[in-house]
C-alpha positions, 0 to 999 in steps of 0.5 A, spaced: 294 277 265 295 277 258 302 280 255 302 282 248 310 281 245 312 286 240 318 286 236 320 284 229 318 276 228 324 275 223 331 275 227 328 275 234 325 268 234 329 267 240 327 272 244 320 271 243 321 265 245 324 267 251 318 272 252 313 267 251 317 262 256 317 267 261 310 269 261 307 262 262 312 260 267 309 266 271 302 263 269 300 269 264 298 268 257 302 270 252 299 274 246 303 273 239 302 274 232 304 267 231 298 265 234 293 269 231 292 264 225 288 266 219 284 272 220 279 276 215 283 283 216 291 285 215 296 282 220 297 289 223 290 290 225 290 283 228 296 285 232 293 291 234 286 288 236 291 283 240 295 289 243 288 292 245 285 286 249 292 285 253 294 288 260 301 289 258 306 290 253 313 287 252 317 291 247 323 288 244 327 292 240 334 291 236 338 293 230 332 293 224 326 298 224 321 293 220 316 293 215 312 300 214 305 298 212 302 301 206 299 309 208 303 309 214 310 312 216 311 308 222 313 300 222 308 295 225 312 295 231 312 302 232 305 303 231 304 298 236 308 302 241 305 308 240 298 305 241 300 301 248 304 307 251 297 311 251 293 305 255 298 300 258 304 298 262 310 297 257 316 293 258 321 295 253 328 291 252 333 294 247 338 290 244 345 292 247 351 292 242 347 294 235 348 299 230 341 301 228 339 305 222 336 312 223 329 310 223 330 305 228 335 309 232 329 315 233 324 309 235 329 307 240 330 314 242 323 315 243 322 309 247 327 311 252 325 318 252 318 316 254 317 317 262 312 312 263 315 305 261 321 301 264 327 299 260 333 294 260 338 292 255 338 285 252 344 281 249 
């Protein structure tokens, strides 16, 4: 099974590494932006292609909303979540003890209000 790991990269290195270890321990294939290498298209297009080719999405959310690409109103992670929830199981983890800004708070609320996902708090 291919498991797409969706989160900010900077500041989430430990959580992403833990998600990678958990995936490989369970004999699944983690799909992560760090592994895509050089591509002829934008990093966001590469990530969305990786997401589409995956079976499950692990979403890890923290305090910061992240970069909003040009010609978009959503962060890259938010775009990934919106696409994934339509066709994939999403396992969402929200960092505990954070003070998210308005955009991130709205994103977290959107994820927590979605009836098709599984949620957990993480430290």
